[in-house]
C-alpha positions in Angstrom: 0.0 0.0 0.0 1.2 3.7 -0.7 0.2 6.9 0.9 1.3 10.1 -0.7 3.9 8.4 -2.7 5.7 7.0 0.5 5.8 3.2 1.0 4.9 1.5 4.2 8.5 0.1 4.2 10.0 3.6 4.1 7.8 4.8 7.0 8.7 1.7 9.0 12.3 2.3 8.3 12.0 6.0 9.2 10.2 5.2 12.5 13.1 2.7 13.4 15.7 5.2 12.6 13.9 7.8 14.9 13.7 5.3 17.7 17.4 4.4 17.3 18.4 8.1 17.5 16.2 8.6 20.5 17.9 5.6 22.3 21.4 6.7 21.2 20.7 10.3 22.2 19.5 9.2 25.7 20.9 11.6 28.3 21.9 14.2 25.7 18.6 16.1 25.4 18.8 19.8 26.2 16.8 19.6 29.3 18.7 21.2 32.1 18.6 19.5 35.6 22.0 21.0 36.5 24.2 18.8 38.5 26.2 21.7 39.9 26.9 25.4 39.6 30.0 27.5 39.3 30.5 31.2 40.2 32.3 33.6 37.7 33.4 37.1 38.5 36.2 39.7 38.2 37.2 43.3 37.4 36.3 44.3 40.9 36.7 46.5 43.1 37.7 49.7 41.3 36.6 52.0 44.0 36.0 52.2 47.8 32.3 51.9 47.3 32.8 48.8 45.3 35.1 47.4 47.9 32.5 47.8 50.5 30.1 46.0 48.3 32.4 42.8 47.8 31.5 41.2 51.0 27.8 41.2 49.7 28.9 39.4 46.6 31.0 36.9 48.5 28.1 36.2 50.8 25.7 35.7 47.9 28.0 33.2 46.1 28.6 31.3 49.5 24.7 31.1 49.8 24.3 29.7 46.3 26.0 26.5 47.1 28.5 26.7 44.2 31.1 24.0 43.7 33.9 26.6 43.1 34.3 30.0 41.7 36.8 31.6 39.2 37.9 35.3 39.3 39.0 36.5 35.8 41.3 39.1 37.0 41.8 43.0 37.6 41.7 43.3 41.3 41.6 47.1 41.1 41.5 50.0 38.6 44.3 50.3 36.2 45.3 53.7 37.3 45.4 53.1 41.1 48.4 52.1 43.0 49.7 48.5 43.0 50.7 48.4 46.6 51.0 45.1 48.5 47.7 45.7 50.5 45.7 45.5 47.3 46.8 41.8 46.9 46.4 41.0 50.5 42.8 42.2 50.5 42.0 40.1 47.3 43.5 37.1 49.0 41.2 37.8 51.9 38.1 37.9 49.5 39.1 34.5 47.9 39.7 32.9 51.2 36.3 34.0 52.5 34.7 31.8 49.9 33.5 28.5 51.4 34.3 26.5 48.3 37.5 26.4 46.1 38.4 29.8 44.7 40.3 30.2 41.4 42.1 33.3 40.1 43.8 34.4 37.0 45.8 37.7 36.9 44.6 40.8 35.1 46.5 43.6 33.4 45.5 46.1 36.1 47.3 43.7 38.6 50.7 43.8 36.9 51.1 45.0 33.2 49.6 48.4 34.2 51.5 48.8 37.5 54.4 50.8 35.7 52.0 53.6 35.3 53.0 56.8 37.4 49.5 56.7 38.9 49.9 53.1 39.9 53.2 53.6 41.7 55.7 53.1 38.9 56.4 49.5 39.8 58.4 46.9 37.8 55.6 45.0 36.1 57.4 41.7 36.4 58.0 42.1 40.0 54.3 42.6 40.7 53.5 39.4 38.6 56.0 37.5 40.6 54.5 38.8 43.8 51.1 37.5 42.5 52.7 34.1 41.7 54.2 33.9 45.3 51.0 35.0 47.0 48.2 33.3 45.0 49.9 30.4 43.3 52.6 29.0 45.7 51.1 25.6 45.9 49.1 23.3 43.5 45.9 23.9 45.6 43.2 26.6 44.8 42.3 29.4 47.2 39.3 29.4 49.4 38.3 27.8 52.7 37.9 24.5 50.9 40.6 23.9 48.4 41.0 21.8 45.2 44.1 20.4 43.7 45.0 21.6 40.3 47.5 20.8 37.4 50.0 23.4 37.3 51.9 24.3 34.1 55.6 23.6 34.4 56.8 24.4 30.8 57.6 26.3 28.7 58.6 29.0 31.1 57.5 32.5 31.4 59.5 35.6 32.2 59.8 36.2 35.9 61.7 38.4 38.4 64.3 37.8 41.0 63.8 40.5 43.7 67.1 39.6 45.4 69.2 40.5 42.4 66.7 42.7 40.6 67.0 40.7 37.4 64.7 38.9 35.0 64.5 35.2 35.3 62.9 32.2 33.5 60.2 30.9 35.6 57.2 28.4 35.3 53.8 30.0 34.4 52.4 28.7 37.9 49.4 30.9 37.4 48.1 28.8 34.5 45.9 26.1 36.2 43.7 23.2 35.0 41.2 20.9 36.8 38.5 18.4 35.7 35.3 18.4 37.7 32.4 15.9 36.9 33.3 15.4 33.2 34.2 19.1 32.4 37.7 20.3 32.0 38.5 23.8 33.2 41.6 25.9 32.7 42.9 29.4 33.5 45.2 31.1 31.2 47.3 34.4 31.7 46.1 36.4 28.8 45.9 40.1 29.4 44.1 43.2 28.3 46.2 46.2 26.9 47.4 44.3 23.8 48.6 41.4 26.0 51.6 43.5 27.1 52.6 44.2 23.6 51.8 47.9 23.7 51.9 50.8 26.2 49.7 50.6 29.3 50.2 54.4 30.0 52.8 56.8 31.3 56.2 55.1 31.9 55.5 52.1 29.7 56.2 53.3 26.1 56.0 49.9 24.2 55.1 47.1 26.4 57.4 44.0 26.9 57.7 42.1 23.7 60.1 39.4 25.2 57.7 38.8 28.2 54.8 38.5 25.8 56.4 36.0 23.5 57.5 33.7 26.3 54.1 33.8 28.1 52.1 33.5 24.7 54.1 30.4 23.8 53.2 28.9 27.3 49.6 29.9 26.8 49.3 28.2 23.5 50.8 25.0 24.9 48.5 25.1 27.8 45.5 25.4 25.5 46.8 22.4 23.5 47.6 20.5 26.8 44.0 21.2 28.1 42.2 20.0 25.1 44.4 16.9 25.0 43.5 16.1 28.4 39.8 16.8 27.9 40.0 14.3 25.0 41.9 11.7 27.0 39.4 12.0 29.9 36.5 12.0 27.6 35.3 15.3 29.0 31.9 16.5 27.7 33.0 20.2 27.6 35.9 22.6 28.2 35.8 26.0 29.9 38.8 28.4 29.5 39.1 31.4 31.7 41.3 34.4 30.9 41.4 38.2 31.6 41.5 39.6 28.1 38.6 40.3 25.7 40.7 39.4 22.5 38.0 40.5 20.1 36.4 38.0 17.8 34.8 40.1 15.0 34.6 43.7 13.7 31.4 44.7 15.6 32.6 45.7 18.9 35.4 48.5 18.8 34.0 50.2 21.9 34.9 47.2 24.0 37.8 45.1 22.4 40.0 44.7 19.5 38.3 44.5 16.2 39.4 41.7 13.8 38.3 40.1 10.6 36.2 37.2 11.9 37.4 34.8 9.2 41.1 35.4 9.0 41.3 36.6 12.7 43.6 39.4 11.8 43.3 42.5 13.9 41.9 45.3 11.8 42.2 48.4 14.1 46.0 49.0 13.6 46.9 48.2 17.2 49.6 45.7 18.0 47.9 42.3 18.1 48.6 40.3 21.1 45.8 37.8 20.5 45.8 36.4 17.0 47.8 33.4 17.7 45.6 32.7 20.8 42.2 33.0 19.0 43.5 31.2 15.9 44.7 28.2 18.3 41.4 28.4 20.3 39.3 28.3 17.1 41.1 25.2 15.7 40.9 23.4 19.1 37.2 24.2 19.3 36.5 22.8 15.9 38.5 19.7 16.6 36.9 19.1 20.0 33.3 19.4 18.6 31.8 19.4 22.1 30.9 22.5 23.9 33.7 25.1 24.5 33.3 28.3 26.7 35.7 31.2 27.0 35.1 33.3 30.0 36.7 36.7 30.3 36.5 40.2 31.8 38.3 43.3 30.6 35.7 45.3 28.7 33.2 45.3 31.6 30.1 44.3 29.7 28.1 41.3 30.9 27.1 39.1 27.9 26.8 35.6 26.7 27.1 35.2 22.9 28.6 33.2 20.1 30.9 35.5 18.2 33.3 32.9 16.7 33.3 32.1 13.0 35.3 29.5 11.0 37.6 30.5 8.1 34.6 30.3 5.7 32.4 32.4 7.8 30.3 29.8 9.4 29.5 30.2 13.1 31.1 27.8 15.5 28.0 26.4 17.1 29.8 24.7 20.0 31.5 27.9 21.1 30.2 30.4 23.7 31.8 33.6 25.0 30.8 34.6 28.6 32.0 38.1 29.8 31.5 38.7 33.5 30.3 41.9 35.2 32.9 44.5 35.8 33.5 48.0 37.2 31.1 50.8 36.4 32.0 53.3 39.0 30.3 56.0 37.1 27.1 54.4 38.4 28.2 54.2 42.0 28.5 50.5 43.1 26.4 49.4 40.2 27.5 46.0 38.7 29.1 44.4 41.7 27.5 41.1 40.7 28.5 37.8 39.4 27.5 35.1 36.8 26.4 31.6 37.7 27.3 28.8 35.3 24.7 25.9 35.7 26.4 22.7 34.5 24.7 19.6 33.5 27.2 17.1 32.0 24.3 15.0 30.6 22.7 17.9 28.7 23.5 18.5 25.1 25.0 22.1 25.6 26.3 21.2 29.1 26.2 24.9 30.2 23.6 27.6 30.9 24.4 31.0 32.4 22.5 33.3 34.7 23.3 36.8 35.8 23.3 37.0 39.6 22.1 40.4 40.8 23.3 40.7 44.4 20.2 42.1 46.3 22.3 44.2 48.7 24.2 45.7 45.7 21.3 46.9 43.6 21.3 50.7 43.4 19.2 51.8 40.4 16.1 49.6 41.4 16.3 48.6 45.1 15.7 45.0 45.9 12.0 44.3 46.7 
């Protein structure tokens, strides 16, 4: 018998195929049950008002029962002083969090510290101070800590305060951990051209040698992270860095503009990111499963899909998340965080929610 030109045999075969797909896709629907949550934040505090609001943010994350949090850098404003108490205060914030707390440095924490207004510090000395304060062991920060993989090679450029000389040192700030089938990694990638251009008065041209060494380490860390994710059959990868590297030509007010297909920067500035985004794109394509890049830097909360392949097709498995950041022109506005809801059995693995801390609302008071 035939109906609309389709044989019974074809219909039976199609039904069998649908049933087979349904069975084979079990557990990979896009229904979210959220096995756990992760906190994401950074670019805070930039003012005394924002510093006073940080405890509210910490309390909100502690009450949310997250499994761990990651701060994507910039512990202060770029033009303010890089004195030791800034870092000590930040360590106090991180260690007030009940669950493991991860951190990756931001340009305001070290590359900008040679500005006159920031104290005219040696930038490498400030980065080395962060390495010694935040990354002295293979454990995370926080009241409860988590063991992490630590990059051991290739080396970055460091600083020996005893002899006041540059050294070759492991990039101990680059960390990786796998939690419930998702592989996470931090990478030291910076705003301000990734230290290839001036950060302000006293820094005419950045530090090309430092950039080259750290960039080589970052690229290797990306490769190692995806290799580990493949070896462990991870269902997704999340990379957390400070810099907004720019992914296309649409956002000149917030990050570098680049040709979305060739990934070449188009705004004439020194390009500290092209090798990073090129490597990330290829690894994302090869991995096929969900990949998220979390960053701060341009202080504009968003969740989008800006990555294209070399032919102009959108990378469906890639998501960019930018955390909240300083907006001191609005008082303490935007002292908030982002919750990543993670379901390893879901097709997209991640969903993201803006967490507006009730005590930090200033435009519309909390009801």
